[in-house]
C-alpha positions as CSV (number, residue, x, y, z in Angstrom):
1,M,89.7,103.0,75.4
2,G,91.7,105.5,77.3
3,E,95.4,105.5,78.2
4,L,96.7,103.4,81.2
5,Q,97.7,105.8,84.0
6,F,99.4,105.1,87.3
7,I,98.0,106.8,90.5
8,Q,98.6,106.4,94.2
9,D,97.4,107.5,97.6
10,Y,94.0,108.7,96.4
11,R,91.9,108.3,99.5
12,D,90.5,111.8,99.1
13,S,89.5,111.3,95.5
14,E,85.9,110.1,95.7
15,Q,85.9,108.9,92.0
16,H,89.0,106.8,92.3
17,R,88.1,105.6,95.8
18,E,84.7,104.3,94.7
19,S,86.3,102.7,91.6
20,F,88.8,100.9,93.9
21,F,85.9,99.7,96.1
22,Q,84.2,98.3,93.0
23,L,87.3,96.5,91.9
24,A,88.0,94.9,95.3
25,N,84.4,93.8,95.5
26,S,84.2,92.3,92.0
27,V,87.6,90.5,92.2
28,F,87.7,89.4,95.8
29,G,84.2,90.0,97.2
30,L,85.7,92.6,99.7
31,K,83.5,95.4,100.9
32,F,86.1,98.2,101.5
33,K,83.4,100.8,101.4
34,R,82.2,99.8,104.9
35,W,85.8,99.6,106.1
36,Y,86.4,103.2,104.8
37,H,83.2,104.6,106.4
38,H,84.1,103.1,109.7
39,G,87.4,105.2,109.6
40,F,89.8,102.3,109.0
41,W,91.5,103.9,105.9
42,G,94.2,105.7,107.8
43,N,97.3,107.5,106.5
44,G,99.3,104.3,106.5
45,Y,97.1,102.6,103.9
46,I,98.4,103.6,100.5
47,P,97.0,102.1,97.2
48,F,99.0,102.1,94.0
49,S,96.7,101.6,91.0
50,Y,96.4,101.7,87.3
51,V,93.4,103.4,85.9
52,V,91.8,103.7,82.5
53,D,89.3,106.5,81.9
54,D,89.4,107.1,85.7
55,K,88.4,103.5,86.5
56,V,90.8,101.5,88.7
57,V,91.7,98.4,86.7
58,A,94.6,97.0,88.8
59,N,95.8,97.7,92.3
60,V,98.4,96.8,94.9
61,S,98.4,98.5,98.4
62,I,100.7,98.8,101.3
63,N,99.7,99.3,105.0
64,I,102.4,101.0,107.0
65,I,102.2,99.8,110.6
66,D,104.2,100.2,113.8
67,L,105.7,96.9,115.1
68,I,106.8,96.1,118.5
69,I,109.3,93.2,118.5
70,E,110.8,92.0,121.8
71,G,109.5,95.2,123.4
72,E,111.1,97.6,121.0
73,Q,109.1,99.7,118.5
74,N,110.1,100.1,114.8
75,V,113.1,97.8,115.1
76,R,114.7,96.6,111.9
77,Y,116.5,93.3,112.1
78,K,119.3,92.3,109.8
79,L,119.4,88.7,108.6
80,E,122.3,87.0,110.3
81,Q,124.5,84.7,108.2
Protein backbone atom coordinates (compact mmCIF):
# COMPACT_ATOMS: atom_id res chain seq x y z
CA MET A 1 0.00 0.00 0.00
CA GLY A 2 1.27 3.44 -0.92
CA GLU A 3 1.87 6.48 1.20
CA LEU A 4 -0.97 8.74 2.35
CA GLN A 5 -0.76 12.09 0.52
CA PHE A 6 -2.76 15.30 0.92
CA ILE A 7 -4.09 17.01 -2.23
CA GLN A 8 -6.45 19.90 -2.85
CA ASP A 9 -8.25 21.77 -5.61
CA TYR A 10 -7.87 19.04 -8.23
CA ARG A 11 -10.85 19.76 -10.48
CA ASP A 12 -8.62 19.62 -13.59
CA SER A 13 -7.01 16.28 -12.67
CA GLU A 14 -9.19 13.66 -14.34
CA GLN A 15 -7.70 10.80 -12.31
CA HIS A 16 -8.29 12.44 -8.92
CA ARG A 17 -11.66 13.89 -9.94
CA GLU A 18 -12.95 10.46 -11.04
CA SER A 19 -11.67 8.88 -7.84
CA PHE A 20 -13.43 11.60 -5.82
CA PHE A 21 -16.67 10.83 -7.70
CA GLN A 22 -16.30 7.13 -6.88
CA LEU A 23 -15.74 7.86 -3.19
CA ALA A 24 -18.77 10.18 -2.97
CA ASN A 25 -20.92 7.57 -4.71
CA SER A 26 -19.78 4.61 -2.64
CA VAL A 27 -20.04 6.40 0.73
CA PHE A 28 -23.03 8.70 0.24
CA GLY A 29 -24.70 7.55 -2.98
CA LEU A 30 -23.98 10.98 -4.52
CA LYS A 31 -23.57 11.25 -8.27
CA PHE A 32 -21.10 14.15 -8.54
CA LYS A 33 -20.15 13.17 -12.07
CA ARG A 34 -23.44 14.50 -13.45
CA TRP A 35 -23.07 17.62 -11.30
CA TYR A 36 -19.60 18.21 -12.77
CA HIS A 37 -20.68 17.59 -16.39
CA HIS A 38 -23.50 20.11 -15.98
CA GLY A 39 -20.92 22.77 -15.07
CA PHE A 40 -21.69 23.08 -11.37
CA TRP A 41 -18.10 22.54 -10.14
CA GLY A 42 -17.06 26.18 -10.18
CA ASN A 43 -13.93 27.84 -8.86
CA GLY A 44 -15.51 28.20 -5.42
CA TYR A 45 -15.81 24.45 -4.82
CA ILE A 46 -12.51 23.23 -3.38
CA PRO A 47 -11.94 19.61 -2.28
CA PHE A 48 -9.27 18.71 0.25
CA SER A 49 -8.49 15.00 0.10
CA TYR A 50 -6.16 12.28 1.18
CA VAL A 51 -5.08 9.84 -1.53
CA VAL A 52 -3.27 6.52 -1.53
CA ASP A 53 -1.84 5.38 -4.86
CA ASP A 54 -3.76 8.26 -6.54
CA LYS A 55 -7.07 6.98 -5.12
CA VAL A 56 -9.09 9.43 -2.99
CA VAL A 57 -9.69 7.74 0.37
CA ALA A 58 -10.94 10.71 2.46
CA ASN A 59 -12.33 14.12 1.60
CA VAL A 60 -13.71 17.35 2.96
CA SER A 61 -14.72 20.20 0.66
CA ILE A 62 -15.60 23.85 0.92
CA ASN A 63 -17.85 25.87 -1.33
CA ILE A 64 -17.09 29.59 -1.31
CA ILE A 65 -20.26 31.55 -2.01
CA ASP A 66 -21.35 35.16 -1.99
CA LEU A 67 -23.91 36.00 0.68
CA ILE A 68 -26.32 38.87 0.77
CA ILE A 69 -27.40 39.66 4.31
CA GLU A 70 -29.81 42.50 4.92
CA GLY A 71 -29.09 43.78 1.41
CA GLU A 72 -25.30 43.85 1.79
CA GLN A 73 -22.99 41.44 -0.03
CA ASN A 74 -20.03 39.71 1.70
CA VAL A 75 -20.79 41.16 5.09
CA ARG A 76 -19.04 39.61 8.07
CA TYR A 77 -20.86 39.92 11.35
CA LYS A 78 -19.15 39.87 14.73
CA LEU A 79 -20.86 38.09 17.57
CA GLU A 80 -22.18 40.61 20.04
CA GLN A 81 -21.73 39.89 23.72
